[in-house]
C-alpha positions as CSV (number, residue, x, y, z in Angstrom):
1,M,101.4,-67.9,155.4
2,C,99.8,-65.7,158.2
3,E,101.5,-67.9,160.9
4,L,104.5,-66.0,160.3
5,Y,103.2,-62.8,161.3
6,V,100.6,-63.8,163.8
7,K,103.0,-65.9,165.8
8,A,105.4,-63.1,166.2
9,D,106.4,-62.5,169.8
10,P,104.3,-59.5,171.0
11,I,107.5,-57.9,172.6
12,L,108.8,-57.3,169.0
13,Y,105.8,-54.8,168.2
14,E,105.6,-53.3,171.7
15,S,106.7,-49.7,171.6
16,R,109.5,-48.3,173.5
17,S,110.7,-44.8,173.9
18,R,114.3,-43.5,174.1
19,S,115.7,-40.2,175.0
20,L,118.6,-39.0,173.0
21,R,120.4,-35.9,171.9
22,I,120.4,-35.0,168.3
23,C,122.4,-31.9,167.3
24,G,122.3,-30.7,170.9
25,V,118.6,-31.1,171.3
26,V,117.2,-33.7,173.7
27,T,114.5,-35.5,171.9
28,T,112.4,-38.8,172.5
29,L,111.9,-41.4,169.9
30,R,109.2,-43.9,170.0
31,L,109.6,-47.0,168.1
32,E,108.7,-50.8,168.3
33,N,111.4,-52.9,169.8
34,Q,112.1,-54.9,166.6
35,F,113.2,-51.5,164.9
36,W,115.4,-50.7,168.0
37,D,117.0,-54.0,167.6
38,I,117.6,-53.5,163.7
39,L,119.0,-49.8,164.3
40,G,121.5,-51.5,167.0
41,E,122.4,-54.1,164.4
42,I,123.1,-51.3,161.7
43,A,125.1,-49.4,164.2
44,A,127.1,-52.5,165.1
45,V,127.9,-53.0,161.3
46,D,129.0,-49.2,161.0
47,G,131.1,-49.4,164.2
48,M,128.9,-47.0,166.0
49,T,126.4,-47.0,169.0
50,T,122.7,-46.7,168.3
51,N,122.5,-43.1,169.3
52,Q,125.5,-42.1,167.1
53,L,123.8,-43.8,164.1
54,I,120.5,-42.1,164.8
55,T,122.3,-38.8,165.0
56,K,124.3,-39.4,161.9
57,L,121.0,-40.5,159.9
58,Y,119.5,-37.2,161.2
59,E,122.2,-35.1,159.8
60,E,122.3,-36.8,156.5
61,V,118.7,-36.5,155.9
62,M,118.8,-33.0,156.9
63,D,121.8,-32.3,154.6
64,Y,120.0,-34.2,151.8
65,R,116.3,-33.0,152.1
66,G,116.5,-30.0,154.3
67,E,113.6,-31.3,156.6
68,V,112.3,-34.5,158.2
69,V,108.6,-34.6,158.4
70,N,108.4,-37.9,160.3
71,F,111.7,-39.0,161.6
72,A,110.3,-42.1,163.4
73,S,108.9,-43.1,160.0
74,F,112.2,-42.4,158.3
75,L,114.0,-44.7,160.7
76,R,111.5,-47.5,160.2
77,V,111.9,-47.3,156.5
78,S,115.7,-47.2,156.9
79,C,115.4,-50.3,158.7
80,T,113.5,-52.2,156.1
81,R,115.8,-50.8,153.2
82,Y,118.7,-52.2,155.3
83,L,117.0,-55.6,155.5
84,S,116.2,-55.5,151.8
85,K,119.7,-54.7,150.9
86,Q,120.9,-57.3,153.3
87,R,118.7,-59.9,151.9
88,A,119.8,-59.1,148.3
89,Q,123.5,-59.8,149.6
90,I,124.6,-56.5,147.9
91,P,128.1,-55.5,149.2
92,G,128.5,-52.5,151.5
93,L,125.7,-52.8,154.1
94,S,126.5,-49.5,155.7
95,L,123.5,-47.4,155.9
96,V,125.4,-44.2,156.5
97,S,128.2,-42.8,154.8
98,T,131.6,-41.9,156.3
99,K,131.9,-38.6,154.5
100,S,128.4,-37.1,155.2
101,E,127.2,-38.3,151.6
102,A,123.5,-38.9,150.8
103,L,122.2,-42.3,151.7
104,K,122.7,-44.7,148.9
105,I,120.2,-47.4,149.5
């Protein structure tokens, strides 16, 4: 069982930082490469760039919760929730709403 995990390509868990503008503020996010790949996949499904997706997620979580204590962790959890939903083959893989609704996953 552990071979599945220990044989993972180290590049997948190497961290990478990206600078992006969220709500007019330039910020840097540091995530593992695998999470950047998943965010890219989610963005493609939703017809957005990765930066647009991240901005949309930030706006929606702020509207819903009023704060984000650890946005990088929020993005990681969003990725795992997306994969869980995808694995369950539930219709509507979109992670963000088109009308600023709260996350439904």
